[in-house]
C-alpha positions as CSV (number, residue, x, y, z in Angstrom):
1,M,213.1,122.2,203.7
2,T,215.9,119.8,202.5
3,D,216.6,116.7,204.1
4,A,218.5,113.3,203.7
5,F,218.2,110.3,205.4
6,L,219.9,106.7,205.5
7,L,218.7,103.6,203.8
8,D,220.3,100.1,204.4
9,G,220.9,97.6,201.4
10,A,217.6,96.0,201.7
11,E,215.7,99.4,201.6
12,K,217.8,100.8,198.7
13,E,217.0,97.4,196.8
14,A,213.2,97.8,197.7
15,A,213.1,101.3,196.2
16,G,215.0,100.2,193.3
17,L,218.0,102.4,194.1
18,D,221.4,101.4,192.7
19,I,223.4,104.0,194.2
20,P,226.8,103.6,196.1
21,F,226.0,105.7,199.1
22,S,223.3,105.3,202.0
23,S,222.3,108.9,202.2
24,V,219.3,109.8,200.1
25,P,218.0,113.4,199.2
26,A,214.5,114.3,200.2
27,L,212.1,117.2,201.0
28,K,210.8,117.5,204.7
29,I,207.2,118.6,205.5
30,G,208.0,121.1,208.3
31,K,204.3,121.2,209.7
32,L,201.2,119.9,208.3
33,V,198.3,121.0,210.3
34,V,194.6,121.0,209.7
35,S,192.1,123.3,211.6
36,S,189.8,121.2,213.9
37,K,187.0,123.0,212.0
38,Y,187.8,121.1,208.8
39,K,189.6,117.8,210.3
40,G,187.8,114.8,208.9
41,R,185.9,116.8,206.4
42,M,186.0,116.0,202.8
43,I,186.7,118.5,200.1
44,E,183.7,119.3,197.9
45,G,183.9,117.5,194.6
46,R,187.1,115.6,195.5
47,K,187.7,112.0,197.1
48,L,190.0,113.4,199.9
49,N,189.9,115.1,203.1
50,Y,191.9,118.4,203.7
51,G,194.9,116.6,205.3
52,S,195.4,114.5,202.3
53,F,194.8,117.3,200.0
54,L,197.7,119.1,201.8
55,L,199.9,116.0,201.3
56,E,198.8,116.0,197.6
57,L,200.2,119.7,197.2
58,S,203.4,118.6,199.0
59,L,203.9,115.7,196.8
60,G,203.3,117.8,193.8
61,K,206.0,120.5,194.8
62,A,208.6,117.6,195.4
63,T,207.8,115.8,192.1
64,Q,208.2,119.3,190.4
65,L,211.7,119.6,191.9
66,E,212.6,116.0,190.8
67,L,211.3,116.7,187.4
68,S,213.4,120.0,187.1
69,G,216.7,118.3,188.3
70,I,216.8,118.8,191.8
71,A,217.6,115.6,193.7
72,C,214.5,114.9,195.6
73,R,213.6,111.1,195.8
74,F,211.5,111.1,198.9
75,L,209.1,113.4,201.0
76,T,209.8,113.1,204.6
77,V,208.1,114.2,207.7
78,D,208.4,113.7,211.6
79,A,204.9,112.6,212.5
80,D,204.0,114.4,215.8
81,I,202.7,111.7,218.4
82,E,203.0,113.9,221.3
83,F,199.6,115.4,221.0
84,N,198.0,112.8,218.5
85,P,199.3,109.2,218.8
86,D,197.2,108.3,215.6
87,T,199.4,110.9,213.3
88,P,201.5,108.2,211.8
89,S,198.5,106.1,210.6
90,F,197.3,109.1,208.8
91,Y,200.7,109.2,206.9
92,E,200.7,105.4,206.3
93,R,197.2,105.6,204.7
94,N,198.7,108.0,202.3
95,G,201.7,105.9,201.4
96,F,204.3,106.9,204.0
97,V,206.4,104.4,205.7
98,R,208.7,104.4,208.8
99,N,212.3,105.3,208.6
100,E,213.9,102.5,210.8
101,H,217.3,104.2,210.8
102,R,215.8,107.3,212.5
103,S,214.1,105.3,215.2
104,V,215.8,106.6,218.4
105,K,214.8,105.1,221.6
106,N,214.5,108.4,223.3
107,R,212.4,109.9,220.6
108,K,209.0,110.1,222.1
109,K,207.5,113.2,220.3
110,N,207.6,112.0,216.8
111,V,208.1,109.4,214.1
112,S,210.2,109.7,211.4
113,M,208.6,108.7,208.1
114,R,209.0,108.8,204.2
115,Y,207.3,108.9,201.1
116,D,208.9,107.5,197.7
117,L,208.2,109.8,194.8
118,F,208.5,107.1,192.5
119,T,205.7,105.0,193.9
120,D,202.3,104.5,192.5
121,T,200.4,105.4,195.8
122,F,199.8,108.7,194.5
123,E,196.6,108.3,192.2
124,E,194.9,110.6,189.6
125,D,191.9,111.3,192.0
126,G,194.1,112.0,195.0
127,L,195.8,110.2,197.8
128,H,194.2,107.8,200.2
129,T,191.9,109.2,202.9
């Protein structure tokens, strides 16, 4: 699904964005879930687990959109912490950072995060696991 979020001046500078507006276009991951049967298991012949593989597919789709001319600089997710408080660390290991402007004091069920499609975290052999 489509998304947009705010970046302050320092965040825009860190991302190399020289744009006059603060809202940035993104593609949001609605839900990324791995069956408990496969959680933590590595995909045969690859150096990544199933969760990272699903992220790799999502990043590939977002990159295709950007390359085809559709504005999509970031991939975003609301990391669910209600049932698993370690969810944000999975995304952080895979290159995501927290969206500081989406930090709402009363938000107790998820953490808003983003991945910059123009980073080099996405490696040839897959994401970090």
